[in-house]
Every structure is written in structure tokens, then in C-alpha cells.
Legacy VTK file of the C-alpha trace (Angstrom):
# vtk DataFile Version 3.0
C-alpha trace
ASCII
DATASET POLYDATA
POINTS 389 float
-1.123 24.628 -45.067
-1.457 22.654 -48.293
-3.628 19.620 -47.599
-4.467 18.584 -51.161
-2.904 15.208 -52.029
-1.122 14.782 -55.342
-2.424 11.244 -55.740
-4.001 8.420 -53.807
-0.664 7.006 -52.652
0.479 10.394 -51.335
-2.761 10.668 -49.380
-1.621 7.867 -47.092
1.307 9.978 -45.918
-0.335 13.378 -45.987
-0.174 13.688 -42.202
3.543 14.365 -42.501
2.848 17.880 -43.783
-0.136 18.658 -41.599
-0.385 21.048 -38.671
0.835 20.559 -35.113
-1.053 22.420 -32.388
-1.004 22.227 -28.600
-2.837 23.504 -25.546
-0.834 23.524 -22.309
-2.442 24.225 -18.928
-0.426 24.899 -15.764
-2.107 25.918 -12.504
-0.145 26.623 -9.324
-3.048 28.204 -7.341
-0.804 30.956 -5.906
-1.849 32.416 -2.584
-4.199 29.554 -1.711
-3.887 26.860 0.936
-3.331 24.273 -1.828
-0.611 26.111 -3.741
1.643 24.022 -5.982
5.096 24.847 -7.339
5.728 22.654 -10.339
2.732 22.973 -12.660
3.740 26.099 -14.558
7.276 24.697 -14.819
5.807 21.544 -16.391
4.090 23.641 -19.036
7.157 25.714 -19.872
9.235 22.561 -20.129
6.689 20.811 -22.359
6.408 23.909 -24.548
10.157 23.862 -25.185
10.082 20.092 -25.739
7.326 20.333 -28.359
9.285 22.986 -30.237
12.766 21.470 -30.005
11.956 17.784 -30.315
8.635 17.469 -32.110
8.740 20.407 -34.506
5.861 22.484 -33.155
5.839 26.204 -33.847
5.814 28.609 -30.894
2.794 30.372 -32.366
0.822 27.119 -32.543
1.087 26.416 -28.817
-1.520 27.982 -26.524
-0.438 28.333 -22.899
-2.809 29.074 -20.022
-1.160 29.624 -16.629
-2.313 31.323 -13.444
0.983 32.929 -12.408
0.790 35.583 -15.138
-2.365 37.617 -14.538
-1.871 39.579 -17.754
-2.754 36.541 -19.854
-5.893 34.465 -20.321
-6.487 32.618 -17.060
-6.990 28.820 -16.886
-10.588 29.006 -15.678
-13.062 26.243 -16.383
-14.725 28.183 -19.199
-11.419 29.213 -20.782
-9.983 25.682 -20.696
-13.090 24.183 -22.295
-13.233 26.918 -24.938
-9.538 26.519 -25.767
-9.751 22.715 -25.992
-12.898 22.837 -28.117
-11.174 25.343 -30.432
-8.102 23.106 -30.680
-10.289 20.156 -31.683
-12.697 22.080 -33.921
-9.979 23.751 -36.007
-8.003 20.565 -36.603
-8.114 18.619 -39.853
-7.461 14.992 -40.677
-3.764 14.285 -40.321
-3.116 16.978 -37.720
-1.212 16.321 -34.495
-2.715 17.780 -31.318
-1.441 17.825 -27.732
-3.302 18.752 -24.556
-1.194 18.829 -21.388
-2.666 19.581 -17.967
-0.687 20.056 -14.762
-2.616 20.983 -11.651
-4.873 19.662 -8.949
-7.265 16.811 -9.588
-10.196 15.788 -7.452
-13.223 13.543 -7.730
-16.829 13.893 -6.695
-19.475 11.209 -6.193
-21.539 10.538 -9.295
-25.056 12.030 -9.342
-27.759 10.012 -7.620
-28.903 7.116 -9.808
-26.030 7.469 -12.300
-22.956 5.270 -12.161
-19.700 5.040 -14.042
-16.816 2.618 -14.046
-15.121 4.158 -11.000
-18.218 5.368 -9.086
-16.795 8.899 -9.129
-16.542 11.772 -11.570
-12.821 12.414 -11.799
-12.136 16.085 -12.479
-9.445 18.615 -13.148
-9.545 21.737 -10.993
-9.321 25.010 -12.958
-8.084 28.180 -11.280
-11.659 29.317 -10.495
-12.721 25.903 -9.087
-15.173 25.413 -12.009
-14.620 21.658 -12.325
-14.265 19.847 -15.657
-15.335 16.200 -15.371
-14.287 12.932 -16.960
-17.461 12.889 -19.058
-16.767 16.416 -20.319
-13.420 15.193 -21.620
-15.033 12.153 -23.163
-17.605 14.314 -24.972
-14.873 16.603 -26.337
-12.723 13.632 -27.347
-15.638 12.274 -29.371
-15.438 15.386 -31.584
-11.871 14.721 -32.754
-11.963 14.330 -36.534
-11.079 11.011 -38.119
-7.384 10.859 -38.908
-6.484 13.533 -36.350
-4.365 12.440 -33.377
-4.868 14.044 -29.983
-2.454 13.135 -27.194
-3.676 14.074 -23.722
-1.307 14.151 -20.760
-2.680 14.834 -17.290
-0.283 15.177 -14.382
-2.937 15.376 -11.679
-4.446 13.232 -8.971
-7.110 10.661 -9.896
-6.158 11.086 -13.548
-6.533 7.359 -14.269
-10.274 7.894 -14.613
-10.148 11.293 -16.290
-11.621 10.180 -19.623
-14.664 7.995 -19.204
-15.075 4.799 -21.234
-11.706 4.748 -23.011
-9.888 1.412 -23.291
-7.312 0.909 -20.561
-4.091 -0.426 -22.102
-1.822 0.036 -19.081
-3.256 0.579 -15.626
-5.145 -0.803 -12.676
-8.014 1.662 -12.446
-10.528 -1.050 -13.383
-12.179 1.213 -15.927
-14.319 -0.737 -18.397
-12.836 -4.077 -17.362
-15.223 -6.889 -18.441
-16.693 -8.915 -15.617
-18.474 -12.299 -15.626
-22.131 -11.817 -16.450
-23.362 -13.641 -13.359
-21.291 -11.313 -11.148
-22.730 -8.045 -12.436
-25.537 -7.879 -9.887
-23.258 -8.411 -6.900
-20.692 -5.987 -8.335
-23.314 -3.274 -8.711
-24.368 -3.729 -5.071
-20.738 -3.540 -3.921
-20.107 -0.386 -5.965
-23.176 1.239 -4.439
-21.871 0.557 -0.943
-18.381 1.775 -1.817
-19.711 4.963 -3.363
-21.708 5.683 -0.219
-18.548 5.218 1.820
-16.576 7.440 -0.544
-14.262 4.686 -1.746
-13.688 3.033 -5.093
-13.640 -0.667 -5.889
-10.031 -0.334 -7.010
-9.076 0.711 -3.468
-10.549 -2.530 -2.142
-8.810 -4.565 -4.868
-5.462 -3.273 -3.699
-6.208 -3.675 -0.030
-6.932 0.029 0.528
-5.401 3.115 -1.004
-4.148 4.826 2.126
-0.707 3.248 1.825
-0.255 4.724 -1.648
-1.241 8.144 -0.299
1.293 8.365 2.517
4.429 9.401 0.655
4.695 13.112 -0.020
7.729 14.713 -1.576
9.762 17.460 0.036
10.053 20.648 -1.972
12.963 23.072 -1.835
11.894 24.651 1.450
11.091 21.318 3.084
7.299 21.493 2.877
5.346 18.548 1.531
3.578 19.115 -1.778
1.026 16.928 -3.516
-1.410 17.402 -6.389
-4.155 15.772 -4.375
-7.097 18.027 -3.573
-9.310 16.381 -0.928
-12.998 17.033 -1.437
-13.228 18.965 1.828
-10.397 21.252 0.698
-12.044 21.753 -2.669
-15.333 22.655 -0.990
-13.531 25.203 1.197
-12.035 26.844 -1.903
-15.402 26.734 -3.656
-17.019 28.434 -0.652
-14.380 31.178 -0.874
-15.116 31.622 -4.575
-18.900 31.638 -4.242
-19.509 33.130 -0.802
-21.647 30.091 -0.022
-21.249 28.242 3.262
-22.008 24.687 4.311
-21.810 23.198 0.803
-22.543 19.473 0.977
-20.962 16.809 -1.231
-24.241 16.200 -3.015
-24.729 19.919 -3.714
-21.429 20.609 -5.471
-22.931 20.481 -8.971
-25.847 22.713 -8.066
-23.445 25.195 -6.451
-21.264 25.268 -9.567
-24.282 25.950 -11.771
-25.502 28.653 -9.388
-22.078 30.323 -9.364
-21.034 29.907 -13.001
-24.353 29.556 -14.832
-23.868 28.626 -18.487
-20.092 28.762 -17.928
-20.279 25.628 -15.777
-19.003 22.523 -17.540
-21.585 20.944 -19.894
-21.785 17.753 -17.848
-22.202 19.583 -14.538
-24.847 21.758 -16.163
-26.527 18.687 -17.616
-26.738 16.773 -14.339
-28.072 19.812 -12.501
-30.734 20.492 -15.152
-31.804 16.862 -15.213
-32.133 16.922 -11.438
-34.393 19.959 -11.773
-36.432 18.663 -14.698
-34.683 20.630 -17.478
-33.317 17.758 -19.530
-35.119 18.823 -22.685
-33.752 22.363 -22.523
-30.219 21.079 -22.035
-30.532 18.823 -25.066
-31.586 21.750 -27.214
-28.724 23.918 -25.935
-25.850 21.435 -26.127
-27.061 18.710 -28.443
-27.345 14.986 -27.855
-25.138 13.612 -25.102
-24.397 10.102 -23.921
-24.278 8.642 -20.432
-22.048 5.874 -19.233
-23.194 2.982 -17.082
-21.222 0.798 -14.717
-20.401 -1.748 -17.395
-18.674 0.833 -19.550
-21.467 0.851 -22.110
-23.656 3.766 -23.059
-27.268 4.732 -22.713
-29.227 7.426 -24.417
-26.790 8.046 -27.256
-24.520 6.646 -29.923
-22.513 3.559 -29.031
-19.432 4.664 -30.960
-16.516 6.279 -29.154
-13.768 8.283 -30.793
-10.678 6.247 -31.572
-8.389 9.195 -32.205
-7.458 10.092 -28.635
-4.417 8.881 -26.696
-4.450 9.530 -22.956
-1.479 9.259 -20.590
-2.403 9.598 -16.918
-0.001 10.531 -14.153
-1.495 7.975 -11.768
-4.401 5.614 -11.216
-7.928 6.719 -10.392
-7.428 6.316 -6.629
-3.886 7.706 -6.458
-2.102 11.005 -6.034
0.295 12.650 -8.452
3.145 14.425 -6.738
5.072 17.667 -7.055
8.811 17.114 -6.628
11.830 19.371 -6.337
14.399 18.230 -8.900
17.935 18.902 -7.720
19.531 18.708 -11.168
17.364 21.561 -12.498
16.795 23.504 -9.283
13.056 23.615 -9.943
9.875 21.841 -8.926
7.997 19.718 -11.456
5.315 17.088 -11.479
6.880 13.697 -10.868
5.163 12.240 -13.956
6.011 15.239 -16.148
9.626 14.974 -15.039
9.635 11.239 -15.802
8.393 11.940 -19.357
11.167 14.468 -19.905
13.703 12.029 -18.466
12.607 9.315 -20.888
12.848 11.721 -23.817
16.279 12.951 -22.726
17.485 9.335 -22.713
16.155 8.741 -26.235
17.944 10.129 -29.287
15.942 12.721 -31.190
16.016 10.625 -34.350
14.521 7.683 -32.465
10.824 7.313 -31.752
9.437 6.030 -28.472
6.034 4.387 -28.485
3.141 5.394 -26.256
3.410 2.055 -24.479
7.148 2.367 -23.886
6.738 5.929 -22.632
4.306 4.825 -19.925
6.273 1.673 -19.039
9.534 3.592 -18.723
7.904 6.417 -16.761
6.483 3.828 -14.367
9.922 2.332 -13.879
11.506 5.728 -13.213
8.854 6.599 -10.628
9.182 3.168 -9.004
12.942 3.616 -8.642
12.343 7.050 -7.143
10.038 5.433 -4.553
6.866 7.065 -5.841
3.692 5.074 -5.371
1.859 6.631 -8.350
1.576 4.449 -11.455
0.946 6.166 -14.806
-1.585 4.705 -17.211
-2.265 4.508 -20.959
-5.758 4.732 -22.447
-6.308 4.488 -26.196
-7.388 2.307 -29.112
-5.233 -0.772 -29.719
-3.692 0.688 -32.862
-2.090 3.565 -30.953
-0.315 1.475 -28.321
2.801 1.014 -30.441
2.534 4.328 -32.301
5.122 7.053 -31.554
4.519 9.273 -28.546
2.967 12.540 -29.846
4.229 12.132 -33.432
LINES 1 390
389 0 1 2 3 4 5 6 7 8 9 10 11 12 13 14 15 16 17 18 19 20 21 22 23 24 25 26 27 28 29 30 31 32 33 34 35 36 37 38 39 40 41 42 43 44 45 46 47 48 49 50 51 52 53 54 55 56 57 58 59 60 61 62 63 64 65 66 67 68 69 70 71 72 73 74 75 76 77 78 79 80 81 82 83 84 85 86 87 88 89 90 91 92 93 94 95 96 97 98 99 100 101 102 103 104 105 106 107 108 109 110 111 112 113 114 115 116 117 118 119 120 121 122 123 124 125 126 127 128 129 130 131 132 133 134 135 136 137 138 139 140 141 142 143 144 145 146 147 148 149 150 151 152 153 154 155 156 157 158 159 160 161 162 163 164 165 166 167 168 169 170 171 172 173 174 175 176 177 178 179 180 181 182 183 184 185 186 187 188 189 190 191 192 193 194 195 196 197 198 199 200 201 202 203 204 205 206 207 208 209 210 211 212 213 214 215 216 217 218 219 220 221 222 223 224 225 226 227 228 229 230 231 232 233 234 235 236 237 238 239 240 241 242 243 244 245 246 247 248 249 250 251 252 253 254 255 256 257 258 259 260 261 262 263 264 265 266 267 268 269 270 271 272 273 274 275 276 277 278 279 280 281 282 283 284 285 286 287 288 289 290 291 292 293 294 295 296 297 298 299 300 301 302 303 304 305 306 307 308 309 310 311 312 313 314 315 316 317 318 319 320 321 322 323 324 325 326 327 328 329 330 331 332 333 334 335 336 337 338 339 340 341 342 343 344 345 346 347 348 349 350 351 352 353 354 355 356 357 358 359 360 361 362 363 364 365 366 367 368 369 370 371 372 373 374 375 376 377 378 379 380 381 382 383 384 385 386 387 388
């Protein structure tokens, strides 16, 4: 690439000639009790879309799927390494895309540590080596100034998948300011809800069970959802590790025991802190930040990257669904299909903003009787910027 500007004025528009790179993750979990059908299809569809509509090169798109065992598998370590490489190799002006389709789950935050949803929302790699919301936030903070990274997650609980990013569209109650005199009572309520395994947003909407009841029939009539209940995740983790009787509060320790240094940095961090190894972790991974219930930070820099744009398939307490699409004869994620529908209804020479993409996807899903509501998380200046580029 030629990134040297001819003059100061040209420098303003230099992003037009910069690189476009993408990382696409699709996990169907074949042969397991939680097998999905649409995730790899989502990735293939997005790959073609990036090439045909947005001008990406085939060679600049990395695809990790679990239905082709000859390729690099979408394990926790491989996903983190690939995303860190995508971010590290980018330069100012580059366009980056990270798309994830697969199961999402959430685990209670470590004892004594809180975040805006009282849970660590996670994606579920093929080897069950969870990647948490704070891991994504830490990686997002490394995006270079002037580089745009669009993240799309078609998974359950994705509304809270990046901690402490401004919520532009959504009802996940992440980082929403509250009256100062209510903070004490709110913290008590969140403690009680966390103990009960529920989020405050579930209470605000009168309980989340209603939004969880609709599952979509696939081609053979079975119901398919991208929701991975914690008990189901633990069962899969026990199969992977050979451990039995794993408790909710021991998930992080089990992941570290099974995966060692290949466990996600945040899981490794919380386990080391619990066992008195905080200093060693800091030397290995560098300075990290922690997020408190008010959305602020402790123990690190107060600045957060402003170069990431996150589109979630649902809210933090909702499911994202797999759906069989009659017109294509294939299964896809409902949110991924909505994105493609919006793009197909928009001329290629016309740009659609990030805000309009989420609003229109919400409307499509509402008309299709889905309960999931996509969200948009980004700095104010990206709300009306074009989707992807």
C-alpha cells in the first residue's frame, strides 16, 4: 500500500486508499448437544458481501470455522490471536471488520468485582475457552487512531459483549448514568440480582422469560437458538476437561487449569488475582483496567478507544436466534440475515449509516416476530457514519 500523503489536504482523505481487512468467525459446534446450523452460513455470506459490496479482497479476509477440520479452528486462543493480529497490523485509515456468529453465554462476575450488567458476557469458541466482554474491551483499546473497526456479533447476550462502550441504541442499561443519591441502593439491588443470576435489565422489563420463549423452527422442524445456558456450557466444559461437578464460581479456575496461558487474558487475570498472582499477571500482560458498576474505571487509564463500532444481535439479557430462510434454502442467524436484507434493499452506490442499519434490522426482526433487539455501541461521531465503509 502507499500511505504517504502528497500534501496536507490529501491527508484528510487518505483513508480512501488504505487497506480493508476482516476476521470472520463461524461456529456450528457439530456433533454436540448445542449444534447450530446457520453460523458458518453467516460467515460465508458476509465474506461474499465484503468482497462484492465493500471492495474487500478475498486474500484479506481471514475465516475461522469449525466445519472444516483442515483449517485453523476457531478456538479461544486462535480467535484472540487472529483478532490481535488484525488490530496490530492495521494502520491509520484502515477499515477492519470482525464478525462472530456462534453461541454466547454469560458468567457471574468474580467475587468483589462488578460491571454494568453484573455478568461477564462471553462468546463461546469451539473449545469452550471463553472470551469475555473485558477481553474485547482491552483489544478494542489497542485500535490505532484513525483506524475503524466494525464488530458484529450474532450471539446471545451480545448487548453487553464490549464493556464500557457508549450505548447509542439499546436497552441493556450499560453505562447509563444514574442519580448520585441512588447509587447506593442500585449497588445493593445489583448484588441481590447477581446472586439470583438475573440482571437489572430483566427486572426493568418485567422479566426476560417472555423474550426467551420464541424459538425458530429449522428445516427439519427442530428448534434452534444461539443461547447457551450456563448449565449446558458447564456440561460441555466438563466434556472438554474431564472435570466433573464444576460450580459456577469455579468456571474461571477450571479454564485456567485446562488451557493455562491459552486462557483468555481476563480469565487468567481474575484467576491469578484470586490466587495472589496479580503482580505476575501485570508483568506478563501489561497494565489492565477494571470496570466498576458506574461504567468508570479503576486501576488504569480513564481513556477508552473511540475507533470501535459494535453492532449486537440482541440485548444483554436476550437470545439471538438461528432461522431457516425459505428464500435461500439455508439457515442463518436472524440478525445476520436482517443485515443482508437491509443491504439488499439499498443500492450499492448508496451508503447506509450504522444507526440506520440497526434501526432497520430491528424493524425487520420485529415484523418477523422475533423478540431480540439489536444494539449499537460506539462514539457519537460514528452513529451517522456509513456501515463498515
